[in-house]
N, C-alpha and C positions, 0 to 999 in steps of 0.2 A: 543502213549503209550495205549496196548488194558486192558483195566479192563471190568472183569464178576464177579458174583456173587460172587466167592471163592476168586480173592484177592481184590473185592471192599475194605475191611475193613483197610486192611494193607499197601491200595495205598492212603489212604481218604486224610492222610494231606498233600502229596505231592501234590493232586491238590486242597486243601485248599492255601497251601504257593504260586503253581501258582497266584493262584486268586488274592491271597493277593500283590503277590509281580506288577501284571502286570496294563498294562498303559491302553490295551483294550484288548477284548476276539472276536474272531468269532467264531461262533454256524453255524452250519448245521444239519439237521436231516433227515432220511431214514424212510420212511411210508409204510404202508401194502399196499396201494390204496391211489388215488387222491378222486372219485368222484363215490359216490353210486349209481348214476340216469344218470345225462348228461353227453352229451360227456365235455373231458378235455376244447374244444374248447368254446362250450355253457355253462360253468360252469367261465370260466373267458374269459368274453366277451372283445375286447380292447375298448367299449362303456359302461360299468358298471360303477356306481356313489361309493365311496368308501363305505359309505352305502350296496348297491346291491351286491358288492363282496364280504361282509363281511359276509352277511347273505347267498349267496349262499355257502360260505366253511363253514359258521355254520351247517349249514342245511344238505349239503352232502361228507363233509370229515372229520366230528370229529367221528363217527364212525371206522374209521381208527386207524392202531396206529403205534403211534412214537415208533418205535425198536432197533434204531440207533442216538445217541447220539454225536455229533463231538463238540467238545473245543476244542480251538486254543488261549494261551494266547501270548498275544507280550511285549516285556518289551525294551524299547530303552537301550541300552547299550552306554554312554555316551564317555567313555574312545577309545574308538573303531568306533565308530560312526556306529553301525549297530543295529539291533533289534533281541532278545534274542524270541526264540519262544518255547512253550511245545505245546504238542497237546495229546489229549485224544481220544479215538473213547469207549464209554460208550454201552454196548451193554443192554437193559432195558426190560424188560418182570414183566408185573402185575398179578406175583406168589401170590396167596392168604394165607396170614400171620396165617388165623386161620379160623376155621368154620363158626364165626362170620365175617369173613372180604368179603369185595366185590368181586364177583366173575362175574370180566370185562368178558365181552363180545366186539368182536370186527369183522370185518369182512377185508375180502383180495381181494384186485382186481387182477386177473388174467396177466396183462398187467404186473400191477408195478412188481409184483412179478417174473415174465418171466425175465422182464430188470433184476432187483436184479440179479437174479440166473446167467443171462448170464454176469456179473463185475464181477460174484468170492462169492458173498456175502452169508454168512455161518449161516444159519438159524437156526442149532442146536445150535450155540454160544446165538440165543437168547432163543429159547422155552428152553433150558436144564440149560443157566448158566446166562440169563438175570438177571440182577441185580431190584431187589423187589423195588416198590416206594407206596404210598399212597400221594391223595391231602388233603388240608390242612382240611378240614370236618372232610374225614376216619381218621388222623390223632388226630382231636378232639376227634371223638366219641372214640376210641380205647384208648387212654388216661382214658376217663371216665370209661371205663370197666373196666382198672387193678384199678381206684381208688377205685370205688365200692365194686372188689372184695377182695380187701386190707381192705375193712374199713370192711369188712365180716369177715376177714380171725384175725384182732388181735380185735375184737371184741368192734373199736370207733364206729360202726353205732349205729344208734335209735333200732335198732331190737335186737341190746345185752341189752337193760335195760329191754325189757319181752317177754313174753312169743310170740313164732312164732304163726301164723294162720296159722297150716297146714291141706291142705285141705285132707277129709274125705279119699279117696283113698288113700293117703301117709299115713295115721295115722299109720296104722302095721307096715311099711316099717320103718318108722322113729322111731316108740316103740322100734323095734329088734335091730337097731343100738347103742339106748341107752344103750340098756341093754347090750351089747356086750363092749362098753366103757367101762361102770362100773365096768364089770366083769374084763376089761382090766385093770386097776387101781388097783384092790385090786388085781391083781396078780402081787406082787414083781419083779418075773425075766422076766420075758415079759416086752420088751422098747418099742416094735412097731407093731402097730396093722393095717393090710393091708384089708383093705373094699373091697368088690366084686364093680366090676363096674356095674354102673349106668349112670342114664341120668343126664343132665346137672341142670333141675330142682330138681330132685334129690340133687345131690352135694347143691345147693344150698341153699335147705330144710336143710342137714346136716350141714351147713356152720353156717347157720341162730341159728341152735335151737343148737349146740354147744358150741356158743359164748355167750348164753344169760342160757345156764345150766355149763357148764363147762369153764370160763372166765381164769381159770390157771390151769397151771400141761402142760397142752398137746400145742403141733403144729402140725398143718393142715394142709397138703399141697395135691393139687391135682399132679397126675402122670401119664403117659401114655403108656402102654403096648406096645412090638411089632407089637399087631397086631391093633395097634393106636384104642386100648378103653382104653376109662380114669376113674382114680379110684383112691380114698383117701387114704390117708397113714398119719395114727397116732402115733407121738413119746410123749415121755413124759419126760419133759424138765423141767429144774427150770427159772424162770422169766428171768433169764441172757439169760441163751442157748434161750429161745423162743426169746428175742429181737435180738439176733444175726443173728438168724437161718432168722427171718423175714428180717432185714438188708440185709441179702445177697440174700434173693428170690428178694428184693425189687429193689435192682442193678441189677439180672440179666433180671426181666421183662423189665427195662429199656433199658436195651441193647439189649434185643428181640425188643421193640418198634423201638427204632433206627436204627436197621436193617431191619424192615418193614417200615420205611420213606425213605428207602434207597437212590433211587438216587436222591429223593426232595432235600435230603441236599446239592447236590450241585446246584440245581437250586437258594437253598434258599443263599446259598454265591454268588453266583451271584448277584442276587439282592441286596443284602443284601450291597454289595462292593458300590453301585453307580455309577460304573466305565461303559464307552461306547461300546456298543454289536453292533456287525457290522452282516449284513448275505447278503447275494444275494438270492433276491427275497425272501424272509425271514417270508414273511406274514404267511405262513403254518406252519414256523414253529417255530411263536411265537406265533399261534392259538393253537397248538396242546402242545405247551411249557405248557399254563397256563392252559388250559385243564385237561391234566392229572397229573399235577404237583404242580398244586396249587387251579384251584376251577372251577365248568363249565365256559361257555363263555356266558357274558350276553347277553341281547337280547336289544331290543330298550324299555328303560321303558317309553317313551314321544313318542307316534306316531303324535299325534296328535295333532297343535296348536293353534286351534281355541281353547275362553278361557271357553266358554262353557265343552267344553270336556277335556281341561286342567285340569280345578277344578275338575273334577271326576277323572280325574287320579291322581291328586296329594294326594286324599284323601286313595289311596290307599299302599299297603305295593309294593318298600319300604319306602314310601314317610308317613310321621304322620299329620297329617294338627294341624295347629299351634292352641294355646289357645288365643282366641283375646276376649275384654269387648270394647264397644264404651265407650267414656267419658261422663261424666254427662253434659244433656244438648243437646248431640247430639244422634238422631235416629239412634237404631242399625238394619243391616239387616240381613236376614231372610235368609240364602241360600238353603233352602230346597223350598223358592218360587222364583222361580228367575225373576229378574228384570234385565236383560243383556239388553245393548242398554240403560242402563240408567246412564249417564257419572260417576254418583259418587257410583252406585252399580257396574262397571266396574274397575274402581281403585280399589274399596275395596276387589276385587276378585283378580283383581292382585297382589298386596301386597299380599295375602293369600298364593297367588301360588310362588311368591317371597321367603318368610318365607319358605312353605315346600323346596323348590329348595335347598335354602342355606343351611337349618338344613340337609338335606341329603348328602351332599358334607362332612358337621362335623361329620354326622356320619361314615366316610371312614376314620378318622383319628385314631391314637393309641395312648389314649384309646379315645372313640368319644366324639365330640364336641356336644351336645343336641341343645344349642343354637348357633347359630352364626350372630357377628354383621354386619350389613350394612356398618362397615369399617374395617371388618376381609382383612387381604391375600388373603383369601382363594377364596374371589371373587372377587380380581384385576383384574384377566386377562379376566373379561366379562365386565369390564366398560366400556363405553365409545362403546360400539359396538351395533349398531343396525341390526337386524335380515333382512335380504331383503326375503321378501316371493316368492315363486318360481322364483329365482334366483338356476340354481342345482347346480354352482360350485364357488359363492360367497356369503358364508352364511352369512356374516355381512358386514355395512359399519362401519367401523374404522374412529372416530371422530380425534383420537389425533394421526394418524399416517399414512403411507401408505395402502391402500387398499391391497388386495390379487389381485393380477393378475395371473391368471388361463392362460393355456395354448391352446389356443383355435384354434390351426392349424389344427385341424379336422371337423373344423365348416365352410362350405358354405354359401353366400347370393344366394340366387335365385328370380330372378325377373323374370316373366309368365303372362297370358293373365288371367283378374277376372273372367272369367269362369270357372281356374281349379280350382282342390278341393283336399283334402288331399292324396284322390286315387291319382290321376294324378302323385303328387310327388313320390310316394311310388314307381310307375310305371316305374318313370324315371330314379330312382337309386334303381330300381331294382338288376340290378347287383352288387352293392357295399354291401350287405349282410344288418344286422341290418342298422337301420338308428332311427334318434328321429327328429320331425320336431317341432319346434316354430314359429307358424303365427308374422307376424309382421303388415302388411295389407290383403288387398282383393288381393293385385299382390305383394307381396315379404314375405321369408319368410328365414328362416335359418334351414338349412339339418345340421344335424352333423354324421358322418361318424365313422364308428367303428375304422377306419382304419385309421390313417392321412397319410400316403404312399398315398393312392386308392384320394388324396384331386385332386390333378392336373391330374390326368387321368379323374375327372368328369370333370374340367376346360377344358378341352381339346375338351369332346363331346359336347361341346357349343359353339365351333369356329362359327361352321358354321348355328348354329340353326337360324331360323329365329322369331320365337315365344318365346324363353327362353333366359335368359341370366344367367351363373354361373361365380361366382367369390370366391374369399378366401376372409376370413373374415379377415385376414392383406389388402386387398384391398380395403374392404369394408372400414375398418375403415380409412385405409388412402386417400379413396375421400372424405368421408365427411370431413376430415378434411382442405383438399384443397377447399372445396367449405366454409367452416367459413373462409379460409383466402380470399380468393374473395372477400367474403361480406367485412370484414373487410378494403378494398382498398377503400369503397364506403365509408369512415366516411369522416368527414369536411377537416380534416387534409393532408387525402389522397389526395383529389381534388386538395389541396393548395398546396402539392409537387408536385404534375402531374402539376399544373401551372406553376413553375417554369422550369420545366423541356424538356413541350412538345412547341413544336410552333405553335403559331398562325395560325390559316385560316386564309388565304386571302380575302375569302370577306365574312365578317359576316352577311351582308343581304341578301346574296343569298340564294332563295328559296333551290337549290339543297343541301348544306351544311344543312339549317338548316332539310328539309325532312329527308336525307338520316340519319340525327343523332337520328330522333325518327324510321326510319325503323331499327334501326340497334338494340332501343331497344327493339322494337317488335320482331325481330328475335333471342335476346338473349334471350329473356323468353321462348322463343320453342325451344332453340338447348340445347339436353341431352350430347351433346360432350364438355367437359371441353378445349380441344386443340382449338374448335371454340370460345369456350366464352369465352378464353384469348385474341384472335386478337379482337373479337366484343370491351371487355374490354377498349382495347387500343385507338380505334374508339372513343369508349365515352368519355374516358379521356383527349380529346385533346378540349371538347367542354370546355373552364374555366369560371370564373366567370365574365372577360369584358365582353368575346362576348356574354355572355346570355343577358348583359345589351347593347349591340351592338344591339342586334338582338331588345328588346325590344324599343329603339329607332326607328327602324322602323315600326311606326304606321300606318301612314294614308296609303304611298303607299303599304304595305305589310302585309296586316289583318293576311294570315295567317303565315308570321313570328311571329307576335307577341304571335300568340297561341301558334304557335309551343315552345318559348323560355318560358313562360309562363308554358306550360306543362312542359318543362326538370325542370325551378326551382321545381316546386312543386315533382316530382321524385327525383331531387339530393338532396331536404330534406327527404322526405322518405327512400332514401338509407342511407344517413348518418344517421338516427335515428335508423334503421337495422342494418349498421355497428357497432352502438354504444353499442348494446343487444350483437353480437354477436365477440363481440372485445376483451372476455376472453380468455385465453390460452388455444388452443387446449389438452382436455385431453388424457393422454398416452395411455387408454383404456376407452372404456365406454360401460357402459352397456346399451341396448336397453330397455325402459320402460314395452315393450311384453315382454322380454325374460322370 
């Protein structure tokens, strides 16, 4: 269903009914442009963090206009096992309601307009017949203006109780108006008095003066001529008629106000329904919907988490510093003289910050809650979450549930010579666009590509390289897991298991066997290849406890054998201890300390 300004009111009940009946909604928007500066590719880089993407769109996209809003409601029919849909196309445009209404400025992007025109988009329906709207703040201001005018008109304002202060340059004008009205009231035949058009300020002075001088017997209203000039019409009425006219005027003003709120009423109905809303690549749709029909998009209210800066920020709007007092017998801290890194003071400041942030959440409730308890349901979602500094895709460690497991299929692990610098890595990956580098140590780093599909190409380029090696993040994690499993083989229990399964070496006192075992150990420590390590592990595991005892018994004739055996015993003990430390199950997802 196509809905424009002329048929919006008569179809609004259909929209409300569809929203009330629906199981869920799908939405979509058409815009006058996407980016007022960077190219769309730069604006929506594949390597953006959520915060970066939001800030880019907030800065470069919100001056465009969402001028067509699509809504489709879905309701499941259990009888026929099918979904019933109702679709609406709303053309919206911020037509000013009055002279005091916001005069919205917006920009257009030629490529977006050209694309919509090529698809047959009717721009006349936007600019000539678009449904107006107001956001919540604009609506609040407009209602306050109506209330003030109504108060002035019916004499309920404070100005009705005392003479109004008229500026010197307006006294002659007001005196002339009063004289005309006094003459009008004395003329029994004349029922109405039409004053000459005047300015808004002069009309306000007239309303205030008449409310004081003539509280009864007349009805005052503002009309508009065909030339859009505003003037005041005064009628003789009794008290009952005056009240009736005021009620009619009030009802008309409310209807006009609702008309001015316009399409925002549909958005309010969707939000108040609490039902699921889905969309395709809907970040822009949601941001524009909030920006145009609710309120300006919020910025980051906390940009720095260092304790000193956090404490300063939480003293500013929209936060309110809490009122605190030290208990009797306890010293008090003065935040004007910082004592940072004294543990008690830092704990004190941390508590103040928590109170301010919790109370800020309470201020968002309706009605606002000025003091939020530490046991409040409002802050339960933050319980047992430990903030992780400098981890770009895992914001916190969850103490009472599974940790977040971000998808790192765009991340590579790179090893390289110690002499390499950041510039060398940028040069190596120059063909892959924007990258981000996180150093691990002098010879390795994580490199994040902007597009996951480029990962395998980058890995393939290192197959024949001699100075560096590239592997996927998954391969890196898998290799770490394999290394841990190898260490676990060398626990005490593992050696005994090997003892039961492997054959005993024929000559326990042989120099060759003893020497080859230690030789294998030396080679194992130098081998970077896990396949070689596996075969060497098997050779090492063939040396059992009983063999070591036999080796130790060949003391006099074979002093070297005894030394080798003792060395193996010490090594076995060290490996057992190392295996015990590494014996915990491998983590499904591990975050490097340097990430």
